C-alpha positions in Angstrom: 11.4 10.3 15.1 11.3 7.8 12.4 11.8 9.4 9.0 11.5 8.2 5.5 13.0 9.7 1.8 9.8 9.0 -0.8 9.9 10.2 -4.4 6.0 10.5 -6.2 5.6 10.9 -9.4 2.4 11.3 -11.8 -0.1 12.8 -10.0 -2.0 15.2 -10.9 -0.9 19.3 -9.7 -4.1 19.1 -7.0 -2.6 17.0 -5.4 -0.2 19.5 -3.9 3.8 19.4 -3.3 3.6 16.7 -1.4 3.3 14.8 -4.0 6.1 15.9 -6.5 9.0 15.2 -6.6 11.5 13.8 -4.1 10.9 14.3 -0.1 11.2 12.7 2.9 8.5 12.2 5.6 8.6 12.2 9.3 6.1 9.0 10.8 5.7 7.8 14.1 6.3 4.4 15.6 2.7 4.0 16.2 1.8 5.5 12.5 4.1 2.7 11.0 2.3 -0.3 13.7 -1.3 0.8 13.1 -1.0 0.7 9.0 1.0 -2.6 9.3 -1.8 -3.8 11.8 -4.4 -2.8 9.8 -3.5 -3.0 6.0 -6.3 -5.1 4.1 -8.4 -4.1 6.4 -12.3 -2.5 5.7 -12.8 -1.7 9.3 -12.3 -1.6 13.0 -14.3 -4.5 13.5 -13.0 -6.2 11.2 -9.4 -6.0 12.7 -10.8 -8.3 15.7 -13.4 -10.7 14.3 -12.0 -13.9 15.0 -11.3 -12.9 18.7 -8.1 -14.1 20.2 -6.7 -15.5 17.1 -7.3 -11.8 15.3 -4.9 -10.9 19.0 -2.7 -13.2 17.7 -2.8 -11.5 14.2 -2.1 -7.9 15.2 1.1 -9.2 18.1 2.9 -10.9 14.9 1.9 -7.8 12.2 3.6 -5.9 14.7 6.3 -8.1 15.4 7.5 -8.3 11.8 7.9 -4.5 11.6 9.8 -4.3 15.4 11.8 -7.1 14.1 13.0 -6.3 11.0 13.2 -2.0 10.9 15.4 0.1 12.8 15.9 3.5 13.4 19.2 4.9 12.8 20.8 7.6 14.9 19.5 10.4 12.6 16.2 8.7 12.4 16.3 7.3 8.7 14.4 4.0 9.2 17.1 0.9 8.0 17.1 -2.7 7.9 17.9 -4.7 11.3 20.6 -6.9 11.8 17.6 -9.5 11.9 16.5 -8.5 9.0 19.6 -9.5 6.7 20.1 -12.3 8.7 17.4 -14.2 6.9 17.7 -16.1 4.1 16.3 -14.9 0.3 12.7 -16.3 0.7 12.0 -15.0 3.9 13.5 -11.4 3.1 11.1 -11.7 0.4 8.2 -12.1 2.6 9.4 -9.6 5.0 9.9 -7.1 2.2 6.5 -7.6 0.9 4.8 -7.7 4.2 7.1 -3.7 4.0 5.7 -3.1 1.1 1.6 -2.8 1.8 2.5 -1.1 5.1 4.2 1.4 3.8 1.5 1.8 1.1 -0.8 1.9 4.0 1.0 4.3 5.5 1.6 6.7 2.6 -2.3 6.1 1.2 -3.9 7.7 4.5 -1.0 9.8 4.8 -1.0 11.7 1.4 -3.6 10.6 -0.3 -6.3 10.7 2.8 -7.5 7.2 2.2 -7.8 5.7 5.6 -8.7 2.0 4.5 -6.9 -0.1 2.1 -9.1 -3.3 1.5 -7.6 -6.1 -0.2 -9.4 -7.3 -2.8 -8.2 -10.4 -2.1 -9.5 -11.2 1.2 -13.2 -9.6 0.8 -12.9 -11.7 -2.7 -16.1 -13.0 -1.8 -18.0 -9.4 -1.4 -16.3 -7.6 -3.6 -17.2 -10.4 -6.7 -14.8 -8.5 -8.6 -14.3 -8.6 -12.7 -10.8 -9.1 -14.0 -9.6 -9.0 -17.7 -6.6 -11.0 -17.4 -4.6 -12.9 -14.5 -2.9 -10.0 -12.5 -5.1 -7.4 -10.4 -4.4 -4.6 -8.0 -4.1 -5.3 -4.3 -6.2 -2.5 -2.7 -9.3 -0.4 -3.6 -10.2 2.5 -0.8 -12.2 5.7 -0.5 -10.5 9.0 0.2 -11.7 11.7 2.0 -14.0 13.0 -0.8 -15.7 9.4 -1.0 -13.5 8.7 -3.9 -12.4 5.8 -5.4 -8.5 4.8 -4.9 -6.6 1.5 -6.3 -3.1 1.0 -5.7 -1.0 -2.1 -6.2 1.7 -2.1 -3.9 5.4 -3.6 -4.4 8.7 -4.4 -2.0 11.9 -5.1 -2.4 15.1 -6.1 0.1 17.1 -4.9 -2.4 17.7 -1.0 -4.5 14.5 1.1 -6.7 13.9 -1.0 -9.9 11.4 1.4 -12.1 10.6 -1.5 -14.2 8.8 -3.1 -10.8 6.7 0.1 -10.9 6.4 0.1 -14.6 4.9 -3.4 -14.3 2.3 -2.2 -11.5 0.6 -0.1 -14.6 -1.6 -3.2 -16.1 -2.1 -4.4 -12.9 -4.2 -1.1 -11.4 -5.7 -1.1 -15.1 -7.7 -4.6 -14.4 -10.2 -2.4 -12.4 -11.6 0.9 -14.3 -14.4 1.3 -12.1 -16.4 0.6 -9.4 -20.0 1.0 -9.3 -20.1 2.9 -12.6 -17.4 5.5 -10.8 -14.2 5.1 -12.5 -11.3 5.4 -9.7 -9.8 9.3 -9.5 -6.0 7.3 -9.1 -4.4 4.2 -10.2 -1.4 4.4 -8.2 1.4 2.1 -8.1 4.1 1.3 -4.9 7.4 0.5 -4.4 9.6 -0.1 -0.5 12.9 -0.7 -1.1 16.2 -0.6 0.5 18.9 1.8 -0.3 22.6 1.1 1.3 20.1 -0.8 4.0 17.8 2.6 4.2 13.9 2.3 3.5 12.9 4.0 1.0 9.6 4.8 -0.8 8.2 5.2 -4.2 4.8 6.6 -5.6 3.4 6.6 -9.0 0.5 7.4 -10.4 0.6 6.3 -13.9 0.3 9.2 -16.3 -2.4 8.5 -19.1 -3.7 5.9 -17.6 -7.4 7.8 -16.7 -11.0 7.4 -18.2 -9.8 3.9 -20.0 -12.7 1.3 -19.8 -10.9 -2.3 -19.9 -13.4 -4.6 -18.0 -17.2 -4.2 -16.5 -18.2 -2.3 -13.3 -17.0 -4.2 -10.2 -20.4 -5.0 -8.5 -19.2 -3.3 -4.8 -20.9 -0.7 -3.5 -19.4 2.1 -1.0 -21.4 0.9 1.9 -20.8 -2.7 1.8 -17.2 -2.2 1.3 -17.1 0.2 4.7 -18.9 -2.2 7.1 
């Protein structure tokens, strides 16, 4: 079974030991592919809303993962030879997709957030009000029906702490949703170290309770339809 090393930092103790320090998470290929085809969508119906074109999209999203990741002898996920053969701009596109895929997977497994809704895709319904040019990638509801904001990044090479530092300002662009403050404003980074895929997730410390912009006019019912 595939495995990925991850590190977590800044999460409240109530989230348990899985979100403290560095650990290894075992995942299945089915779980990875599900994350790839569902990230950014709000429901099962939204995965198939465009008929055959949605089927093509599901196919190429799955193919992106199979083409660029492989399971090593010890189960660790690594870059494929096809990934290494890409030019820098192509690698950038793939690393971004890997980043949001594993953000979705980890949000589901560790944060109990089954759906991550992409703000740009659902902009008309969400009608976000932003304080600046930057914005978080995703919002989602956890099992307790509390809001989580997540900004996801991906890099071809090693860990960059500056990347996770920058997500702090992006997650703060959305401070409340329908008058409720998110319980988490997390940032994540998927990256390769010596060719092995690793993942870092951080809940920026000291950000809770800061109101910088107006409420996002979004109801939970609208989001989940």
